[in-house]
Steps between C-alpha positions, in 0.01 A plus 500: 500500500579659179247658264524222229419226746206705655367553145516117439299438818241760398472349148458144647204616716332680204568255236364185663136432594512135637658418840519224759295594819595344824257511788433331833236230542280489808729244655800737455650301214615652166283513190603612154297602182551702196306818448481794270613833648512870406738761646334824610651826386770587753549134603313569822283192441458200284158399397359147497149398381434157629216272570371416850460143370885464486684379804762770484223769512348335803848486660550869439158593645591306820870600516564808282867459450668379183807477285482571128785359285552647159754370248615589158396219254705190459590457132633156556858622419784563744500463877155571648661605820619805309139615441417829673230466766344683782300384803275764655371436865227689651140510618190494295167676528168461311391807305128554574268476193337823399745728663702762301820301586347181354389680171846656463679177581273301262587749222873457574467123496310487174755735330750231539283190481187599284399134451418483866199738464241216505644373841386834666145385443544195716398547863768258632783710374663749724739778418791506745799731550833373610666764714877425460714498811823378354630324188797280411646540157737245336646597168736199466805380691630756754231749403245495777369766737210593721271787425279674753146616419642856477758381239236339302313827484820666373518251214181635363680845448771355277 
């Protein structure tokens, strides 16, 4: 992987804030939703602040595995299959309220999504961290590759 392509992957992760989340239902079937996300410094985690009232949150609390799909915006021009995109797979954990980790993660989340501040006052919302295990980047035709969790961490240093 060359430096320019890795820089594009890094920029995609940092520039976007809306992603498709795939989880597993109780019956093992797939479920998808759209969620806001924030990358943590170092790309060691991706923060999700989601409501327990949502089916995808209940799915994650029961089966804490997910895939998060992030794409550059579709402008309506050209072939959408050429849009850069990345899917991150991993496990998810709840960050307990009131802990130093929660307070730091909340601050990180609100730095990117300040309009979400009121949601932190609702008891049904939980702050979760996606722990990436691997990712698949597609930058257009014949530009696709896997990234390990360690390689994602290296992207942050670019």
